[in-house]
N, C-alpha and C positions, 0 to 999 in steps of 0.2 A: 541825643536828647538835650533839653535845656537844663543846665546844671544849677540854675538859680532855684531858690525856694520861695514860694509865695506864702506870706503869713497873713492870716485873718484873725485878729485877736477877739476874744470873747468880750461882750459888752460889760458884763458883770460877773466876776468870779464867784464860784460856789464854795470856795475853800472855807469860808467862815461857818458853814453848816456841818463841817466834818469834825468829828471827835478823834483827833490823832492819838489819843491815849487808849482808844478802844477800836482799833481797826480790824474789820474782818479781812479775809484774804480774797482779793480779786473781785470785790463787788462794789467798791466805791471808785469812781472814775475821775481822772483829772480833767482840767478845763478843756484841753485841746487834744487833737489827734492828727496824725499825718496820713495823707492819702496820695498815692501816685498811680496813674492809670496807664496801662499798656494797650495801645491800639494803633492800627495801621503800621504794625511792625516795629514800633519803638515805644520806649517809656517817655511819658510826658513830664511836665514840671511838677515836682512834689509840692503839695499844698498842706500847710498847717492851718487848721481851722477849728472852731469850737466843736467839742465832742457832741455828737448828735446822731440820731438814727440815719441810716442810709437807705436809698431807694434802689431796688433792683427789679428788672422785668421778671415776671413769673417763669419765662423760658430761660432765664440765666442758667448756664450749665452747671454752676455750683450745686443747684438744687437737684439735678438729674444724674450727674456723672461724677460728682464728688471730687473735683479738682480743687483741693483745699489743703494747705500746709500752714504750719505756724512755728514759732519759736517762743522760748521763755527766757527772759533776761531780768536783771535787776539793776537799779541805780541806787547809789548810797551817797551820803554826805559825811565827810570826816569832821573832826573838831574845828577845822578852819573853814567849814562851809564849802569846801571843794566838792564838786559833783564827780563821782567815780563810777566807772563801769568795770566789769570783770570779764576779760577775754572776749570782748564783743565781736571781734573779727571771726572768731570761731563760730559764733552764732550765724553770722552772715554766710560763711562757707557752708555750714550745715543746711541753712535755708535754701541755698542754691543747689546743694546736693539733692535735697528733697524735691526742689523744683524740676530738676533734670529728670528724675524718676517719674514724675507725674506730668511731664511735658508742659510745664509752666515756664514762661520766659524768665531767665535768671536776671536778678537785679545787680547792677554794677556795685561793687563794694563801696566806692566813694559816694555814690548816691545814697546808699543805705546808711553809712556812717554819718555823713553830713546831715542828712535828714533827721536821724535819731538824735544827734547832738543838739541840733537846733531846737527840736521838740523839747528836750530836757531843759534847755536854757529858758525857753518860753514858760515852762511849767516848773521851774526850779523850786518854787515855794511849796510844791506838792510832795517833795521828797522828804519823808519823815526822818527824824533823827532819834526817835526812841529806840532803846536797845531791842534788837530782834526784829525791828521793822525795816522796810525798804520800799522803794518804788518798783512795783512789778511792771515789767515791760512785755507787751504781747505784740510782736510783729506777726502778720499773717498775710497770705496771698491766696487769691481764689479766682475762679473763672466767673467773670461777669458778662461775658459774651453770650448772645442769645442763640437758641436753636434746640430743637428736640432730637436732632440727628446725633448719633453716638460717635462723636469725634472731639478732639481738643477744641477749646474755644478760640475765638479770634480777639478776645479782649479780656484783660485781667486787671486786678487791683492789688496793690500792696498797701496795707494799712498798718499803722503802729498806734496802739492805744496803751495808756498807762494807768496804773491803779495803786495808790498808796495802800500798803498791806501789812498786817501783822503776821504772826507765825502761821505756817500752812497746817501743821499738825501740832497738837498739844499732847505731850506724853508719848508713851510707847504704843505700838500697834500689835495686834494679833493677826496672823496671816494663815491662809489655807493653801497648801501646795496643790496645784491644779492637776487633776488626773485625766480629764476628758477634753476640755477646751484648750485651744492654742491661741496665743496672741498674734503670731505671725508664722509664715512658712518660708522655706528656702525659695529664692527667686521672687519673693513678694516684696512688700514695701515696709517691712518691719523696721528697717534702718532709717526710714524717713519719718519726719514728724508730720504724718498725714492725719487729717482729722478722722478718717475712717478707722484708723488703728484704735483710736480711743473709744469711738462709738461701739466697736466690736467687743471692747473689754467690759462694757457696762453690765451686760447680762450675766456672765459668769461671776463678776464681782458682786452683783446683787444676790446671787445664789449663796455666795460665801457669807455675805452680811446676814442673810436669813438664818445661817447656821451659827451666828455669833462671832464671826471674824470681821476684821476691818478691811482687809485687802486680800488679793490673790498673789501667790508666787507662781509665775508662769513657768511652764516646763516646755521642752522642745516639742514640736508638732508631730514628730514621727513616733518616738518611743515613750515620751513623757518620763524619761529617765534622768534628764539633766535640768537643773534649775537655771533659769535665764534672766528673769527680771522680777521685780517686786512691784506690783501694781503698775504705775506709770514711771517707775524709777529703775535705775540699775541696782543690782544687789551685790552686797559684800558679805562674806562669811568668814568669821575668825575661828580657826581650829587651833587650839593651843595658842601660840603666839604668832601664827601665820595668817595673814589677811589674803583671802582668795576672792577673785571676781571672774566672771565669765568673759571670754574674748568677744569682741564685737563681731557681727556677722550680718547676713541678710536679714536676720530675725531680731537683732539686738541693736538698740540705739547707741550711737557713739556719743555717750554723755559727756558734756564738758565738765560737770562736777565730778563725774567718774574719773576722767583723765587727771583732774587736779588732785583728787584724793590719792590716786596711785602715786603721783609725784611727791606729794607732801609726806605720805607714809614712808617713801624711800628716803626723803630728807631727814625724817625722824628715826631712821634705822629700823623701821618696822619691816619684817619680811613680807614681801608681796608676791603672790603668784597669780598670773593671768592664765587661767586654764578652765577647762570644763569641770563642772562640779556635779556629781551624781546625787540624786535624792537619797540613795542608799548610803552614800558617804556621810551626808548630813545626819541621817537617822542614826547611823552607827556612832558618830561623834557625840550626838545628843545622849545616847545610851551610855557611852563610856565616860561622859563628863568632860570630854575635850572640846566640845562645842561651846565657845565662850560668848560669841556675839553674832548677830545678824543685823544688818541695817540696809535700808534703801538710800539711794543717793540721787538727787536731782536738784534743779534750780530752785523750785518752789520751797521745798522743805530743807534743802541742803543735805542734811542727814536725818533719817527717821529711824530710830532704834526699834527693833522688833523684840517684843517681850516673850513671844511664844508662837508656835505654829502647829497646825493640824495636818495629819496625813493618814488616810485610810482609817478614819474613825478614831484615831488616837491623837492626843494632844501632848505637846512637849513644851516645857517651860525653859527659858534661858536664864542663866544665873544673874543675880544682881552683882555687878562689879564695882569696886570703889573707884577705879580709874579706867573706864572702858575706852577702847580705841575710838568709838563713835564720838564721845565728848571731846577727846583730845583733837581729833581731826576736824570736827566741826568748828571748834574754837580757832584752830590754826587757819582754816580757810576763810572764816568770817573776819578774822583779824586782818588778813591780807585785803579782803574786799573793802573793809572800812578804814584802811590806812592806820591800823593799830600795830602793825607788824611790818618788817621789811618785805619787799616784794622782789626776791632775787631772780625770779623767772620772767619778770616783765609782763605780768598778767594785768596789772591795774592800769586803767586808762583814765586820765583826768580830762573832763569835758571843759574846754576853754572857749 
């Protein structure tokens, strides 16, 4: 493929119409986007062009067979206006892992990283500097090739769009432990960031919302005895002073925030266990008072504390702690991301 990047600048920026002090999450879009097309067996030249609608044939296979994957990332600016990324090659690796599972051509890491960095430089002014804000980055790949026959497409697109965003969640959430529906199954695509995984979550989540909850805690597909994820996030449970999270599997996403939290917790001498967690263990801990915290972890929210949960028509509240692990870990990870703390693991990448 051609390793150069074609750049088409917008005629007039929309940035002056944006209130950076009141940013919603993921619904205000930067001036430019990156597009790269796979056809005739190879990736073409990446193009950075003004953000705009795209045109697809009605028979494009994304509409019919769901070959669609995505990633979630963020860019930050430090006090010296340096543009920073957090473990971006991990996102590229996971995107390609998802691509392999859905028979989408993998994108070379250098093409992905060079295109992403160039896009961030073009739209550098869109990266917010307000506390708690960031530039959310959405790389995605989908089948643009035509045909109603049930087979992989012959043409695909990689796109990267960005959105200056405020906090994903405000405050704590209340969750319902799922007893009937499953997010993913063994041998399936639960470990991939496939669009269909999220579409399938919406209905059970809506049922939980109708009962007064914000999100669902997903349990295993077979017995519903083990908690696995919280909404679209990995889940952590603190029992006494031990932090526990489920191991990744065919059903559980290998979260980059999850991996980072595990390492940071170890750096802070917090006991961490990566093991299966039963619903009954969580209930027993809640009843005995040893359940101290539960929180979700993911790119968008970083860490989302859980205030309480429901199970079998009963509700359980978590205690209010003066120094919760959730706050400590969130500050530690965001300080690394924004260059306010040393980065001893080499996670931070400066865009030059």
